[in-house]
N, CA, C and O of each residue as an XYZ file, in Angstrom:
300
protein
N      36.403    118.609    -33.856
C      37.471    119.475    -33.441
C      37.633    119.278    -31.925
O      36.643    119.275    -31.193
N      38.878    119.112    -31.455
C      39.141    118.814    -30.047
C      40.279    119.687    -29.521
O      41.103    120.195    -30.282
N      40.299    119.843    -28.203
C      41.476    120.376    -27.522
C      41.487    119.855    -26.097
O      40.435    119.607    -25.507
N      42.684    119.690    -25.546
C      42.860    119.231    -24.172
C      43.231    120.410    -23.295
O      43.934    121.324    -23.727
N      42.748    120.384    -22.048
C      43.021    121.470    -21.119
C      43.138    120.876    -19.716
O      42.553    119.832    -19.429
N      43.886    121.537    -18.855
C      44.094    121.042    -17.503
C      42.792    121.046    -16.712
O      41.883    121.834    -16.975
N      42.729    120.149    -15.740
C      41.524    120.001    -14.931
C      41.193    121.273    -14.144
O      40.021    121.571    -13.915
N      42.208    122.015    -13.733
C      41.984    123.208    -12.905
C      41.814    124.488    -13.732
O      41.782    125.578    -13.162
N      41.705    124.382    -15.039
C      41.517    125.555    -15.899
C      40.135    126.162    -15.648
O      39.158    125.441    -15.443
N      40.065    127.488    -15.667
C      38.769    128.130    -15.458
C      38.034    128.305    -16.793
O      38.594    128.065    -17.863
N      36.783    128.724    -16.707
C      35.959    128.825    -17.909
C      36.483    129.867    -18.898
O      36.276    129.734    -20.104
N      37.154    130.895    -18.399
C      37.733    131.897    -19.294
C      38.799    131.254    -20.189
O      38.869    131.548    -21.382
N      39.627    130.378    -19.610
C      40.638    129.657    -20.397
C      39.975    128.766    -21.444
O      40.421    128.702    -22.589
N      38.901    128.078    -21.036
C      38.176    127.208    -21.961
C      37.592    128.038    -23.101
O      37.704    127.661    -24.267
N      36.966    129.172    -22.762
C      36.363    130.043    -23.774
C      37.407    130.509    -24.788
O      37.154    130.490    -25.993
N      38.567    130.922    -24.307
C      39.631    131.386    -25.200
C      40.117    130.272    -26.117
O      40.400    130.516    -27.290
N      40.216    129.057    -25.598
C      40.637    127.922    -26.430
C      39.582    127.586    -27.486
O      39.925    127.237    -28.615
N      38.311    127.690    -27.127
C      37.239    127.435    -28.087
C      37.343    128.420    -29.248
O      37.317    128.023    -30.413
N      37.460    129.703    -28.922
C      37.557    130.725    -29.970
C      38.810    130.540    -30.824
O      38.775    130.740    -32.038
N      39.912    130.159    -30.186
C      41.159    129.929    -30.917
C      40.993    128.762    -31.896
O      41.428    128.841    -33.045
N      40.365    127.687    -31.437
C      40.157    126.518    -32.296
C      39.229    126.827    -33.467
O      39.411    126.303    -34.566
N      38.230    127.683    -33.227
C      37.294    128.026    -34.295
C      37.929    128.925    -35.343
O      37.440    128.998    -36.470
N      39.003    129.607    -34.994
C      39.701    130.469    -35.944
C      38.811    131.593    -36.433
O      38.184    132.286    -35.632
N      38.754    131.778    -37.736
C      37.969    132.863    -38.338
C      36.485    132.754    -37.982
O      35.814    133.773    -37.814
N      35.971    131.538    -37.868
C      34.566    131.327    -37.527
C      34.239    131.811    -36.113
O      33.083    132.101    -35.803
N      35.250    131.895    -35.268
C      35.060    132.351    -33.896
C      34.638    133.804    -33.801
O      34.104    134.229    -32.777
N      34.874    134.573    -34.861
C      34.486    135.986    -34.855
C      32.976    136.159    -34.881
O      32.473    137.209    -34.481
N      32.248    135.162    -35.339
C      30.783    135.210    -35.364
C      30.153    134.854    -34.018
O      28.973    135.123    -33.795
N      30.935    134.250    -33.120
C      30.418    133.780    -31.845
C      30.366    134.939    -30.853
O      31.334    135.684    -30.704
N      29.237    135.081    -30.183
C      29.026    136.164    -29.212
C      29.028    135.595    -27.798
O      28.275    134.667    -27.501
N      29.862    136.139    -26.933
C      29.942    135.646    -25.551
C      28.650    135.930    -24.780
O      28.309    135.176    -23.869
N      27.935    136.981    -25.117
C      26.685    137.303    -24.419
C      25.538    136.383    -24.810
O      24.610    136.199    -24.023
N      25.577    135.807    -25.993
C      24.520    134.898    -26.453
C      24.861    133.441    -26.153
O      23.966    132.599    -26.077
N      26.140    133.138    -25.983
C      26.597    131.775    -25.716
C      26.516    131.490    -24.219
O      26.445    132.411    -23.405
N      26.527    130.199    -23.864
C      26.445    129.873    -22.438
C      27.073    128.514    -22.138
O      27.084    127.609    -22.972
N      27.597    128.406    -20.911
C      28.041    127.134    -20.354
C      26.914    126.626    -19.464
O      26.235    127.418    -18.810
N      26.712    125.317    -19.436
C      25.670    124.752    -18.587
C      26.039    123.326    -18.208
O      26.780    122.649    -18.921
N      25.504    122.877    -17.063
C      25.755    121.523    -16.580
C      24.688    120.587    -17.108
O      23.512    120.939    -17.198
N      25.129    119.377    -17.459
C      24.225    118.310    -17.880
C      24.508    117.090    -17.006
O      25.400    117.131    -16.159
N      23.767    116.020    -17.200
C      24.026    114.787    -16.461
C      25.411    114.233    -16.781
O      26.032    113.573    -15.948
N      25.884    114.504    -17.985
C      27.181    113.984    -18.420
C      28.348    114.893    -18.053
O      29.500    114.467    -18.132
N      28.080    116.132    -17.654
C      29.170    117.050    -17.326
C      28.857    118.467    -17.736
O      27.732    118.939    -17.572
N      29.843    119.135    -18.263
C      29.723    120.533    -18.638
C      29.679    120.668    -20.154
O      30.442    120.013    -20.863
N      28.779    121.522    -20.651
C      28.653    121.776    -22.085
C      28.566    123.272    -22.325
O      28.395    124.054    -21.389
N      28.684    123.661    -23.575
C      28.619    125.065    -23.960
C      27.890    125.171    -25.289
O      28.165    124.414    -26.220
N      26.959    126.115    -25.372
C      26.329    126.408    -26.658
C      26.974    127.669    -27.210
O      27.101    128.670    -26.506
N      27.376    127.616    -28.456
C      28.015    128.745    -29.132
C      26.986    129.389    -30.043
O      26.436    128.741    -30.933
N      26.726    130.688    -29.809
C      25.681    131.376    -30.560
C      26.168    132.700    -31.127
O      27.073    133.337    -30.589
N      25.539    133.095    -32.233
C      25.793    134.408    -32.831
C      25.041    135.473    -32.032
O      24.261    135.150    -31.136
N      25.278    136.725    -32.359
C      24.606    137.843    -31.685
C      23.086    137.705    -31.770
O      22.384    138.025    -30.811
N      22.571    137.232    -32.907
C      21.123    137.097    -33.086
C      20.559    135.831    -32.447
O      19.359    135.579    -32.547
N      21.397    135.035    -31.796
C      20.955    133.823    -31.107
C      21.053    132.556    -31.920
O      20.799    131.475    -31.389
N      21.413    132.644    -33.197
C      21.562    131.447    -34.026
C      22.668    130.559    -33.477
O      23.737    131.037    -33.097
N      22.397    129.266    -33.441
C      23.357    128.301    -32.926
C      24.489    128.074    -33.922
O      24.249    127.775    -35.092
N      25.724    128.219    -33.448
C      26.917    127.978    -34.264
C      27.444    126.572    -33.992
O      27.901    125.885    -34.906
N      27.376    126.143    -32.717
C      27.885    124.832    -32.361
C      27.672    124.518    -30.894
O      27.227    125.356    -30.109
N      28.005    123.281    -30.551
C      27.914    122.792    -29.178
C      29.288    122.258    -28.790
O      29.971    121.630    -29.599
N      29.682    122.510    -27.557
C      30.941    121.978    -27.023
C      30.620    121.136    -25.802
O      29.695    121.451    -25.053
N      31.370    120.078    -25.600
C      31.216    119.285    -24.387
C      32.572    118.751    -23.961
O      33.491    118.624    -24.769
N      32.678    118.439    -22.658
C      33.959    117.970    -22.140
C      33.852    116.546    -21.617
O      32.800    116.090    -21.168
N      34.987    115.867    -21.696
C      35.135    114.508    -21.179
C      36.484    114.434    -20.481
O      37.411    115.160    -20.840
N      36.596    113.570    -19.497
C      37.878    113.356    -18.836
C      38.864    112.750    -19.833
O      38.495    111.900    -20.643
N      40.123    113.194    -19.765
C      41.149    112.551    -20.589
C      42.101    111.774    -19.693
O      41.922    111.758    -18.475
N      43.078    111.150    -20.254
C      43.999    110.296    -19.494
C      45.055    111.079    -18.727
O      45.766    110.511    -17.899
N      45.165    112.380    -18.993
C      46.239    113.191    -18.418
C      45.773    114.092    -17.285
O      46.293    115.195    -17.117
N      44.795    113.633    -16.501
C      44.291    114.415    -15.372
C      43.707    115.754    -15.806
O      43.814    116.742    -15.079
N      43.107    115.793    -16.954
C      42.494    117.012    -17.460
C      41.226    116.677    -18.216
O      40.605    115.639    -17.989
N      40.854    117.560    -19.110
C      39.645    117.372    -19.899
C      39.936    117.511    -21.384
O      40.829    118.253    -21.792
N      39.179    116.796    -22.168
C      39.170    116.966    -23.612
C      37.848    117.601    -23.979
O      36.784    117.058    -23.682
N      37.916    118.746    -24.621
C      36.729    119.446    -25.102
C      36.545    119.136    -26.576
O      37.501    119.161    -27.351
N      35.312    118.843    -26.955
C      34.950    118.570    -28.343
C      34.016    119.677    -28.823
O      33.062    120.034    -28.132
N      34.292    120.212    -29.997
C      33.467    121.249    -30.591
C      32.766    120.644    -31.806
O      33.413    120.160    -32.734
N      31.447    120.680    -31.785
C      30.644    120.203    -32.920
C      29.945    121.397    -33.534
O      29.032    121.970    -32.941
N      30.386    121.769    -34.737
C      29.763    122.902    -35.424
C      28.462    122.466    -36.075
O      28.340    121.337    -36.550
N      27.497    123.365    -36.092
C      26.176    123.083    -36.693
C      26.145    123.557    -38.114
O      25.127    123.412    -38.790
């Protein structure tokens, strides 16, 4: 699952797009248990339920349109 977003978008915009892409499954994701973090490759996000169970991982890559492509991998 992918979505493109502008380079200057803030994390709140990214979070909203992630939840929108997940649709009904996004209701299980808890913002307090989930987190964004930096890696050697860039920025990633772990999506977790209230109890801490992992729902998925998101990561970003540069796209051709001066922005980023975020990929969501559900577990």
